[in-house]
N, C-alpha and C positions, 0 to 999 in steps of 0.2 A: 800669554802669561802661564807659568807652570801650574799655578793653583787651578786655573780654568781647565787645563788639560787633565789634571788629576781628578777634578770633579766630573768631567766628561767620562773618564774611565770608570769611576765609581758608579755613576748613573747607569752606564751601559751594563756593568756587572750586575747591578741590582735588578734592572729590567729583564735581562736574559737569564739571571740566576746562575751565571757562570763567571768564574774568576779566572784570570790569566794563569796558565799552568805555572809560570815562573814565580807567581806570588805564593803558590802552595808549597814550593820546594823549601825545605829547611835543612840546615846543617846542624849536626850534633857535635859539640865540642866539649872537652873536659874542663871541669872547674874544680880547683883544689878545695878539699874540705879543710876547714880551719884547724889549726893546732895539731897537725899530723907531723910526725917526725920524718917518715920515709916516704917520699913522693915517687919512689920507684915501684910501689905497690899499687895495683890498679884500684883496690878498694878505698884508697885515700883520695879518690876523685869521684865526682858525680857528674852525670851528663847534663848539659844545658842545651836547649834547642834554640837555634838562631833562625828566625824567619825574616823575610823581607819586610821592611817598614810599611810598604803600601798594602801588603796583604794583611798585616796586623791592624793597620788603620781601618781598612774596610771591615774587618771582623768587629772592631769596636763600634763602628757606625751601625752595623746590623744588630749588635747586642743592645745598643742604646734604643734603637727602634723597637725591638722586641720588648724591652723593659717598659718603654712608654706605653705600648699597646696593652701589655699585661695589666698595668695599673689603670689605664683609661677604661678598659672594659671589665675590670674586676675579675680577671681570670684565675686569680689565686685566692684561697680563703684568707680572711682577715687574720687568722691565727698563724699564717705562714710568715715568718720574720726573716728567714735566711736570704742574704744577698739582695735585699730590697732597699731602695733609697728611703730615707726618713723612717727606717725601722732599725732597732738595735736590740741588744740583749736586755737593756732596761725596759723596753717596750714589752718584750716577751715575759719578763719577770712581773711587770705590772699586770699583764693579762692573767698570769697564773694566780697572782694574789687576789685579783678581783673576782675571778671566775671559778678557780679550783679550790682555793683554800678558804672559801667563805665559811664563817663559823655558824 
């Protein structure tokens, strides 16, 4: 089954610390900026990076593992709210109100 083969590739990549070279290759393509009149001008485009789905999926697996371990072993201070699950701007504001703006 295809899912089993992909899992085997991911496990091998994680064990060896190496990703297949083809998974790292990306193509850059132009994306039109909205509401521009003249698309013959290069500044009316922005570059977009297109990567292979398998490489992107493996990156997401690794990112999830790192995030899990960071939370499990408390590797970040409790006052760090950026890009963490179950943390938001509201939590940061609550912390400020409770700890910084005490009367």
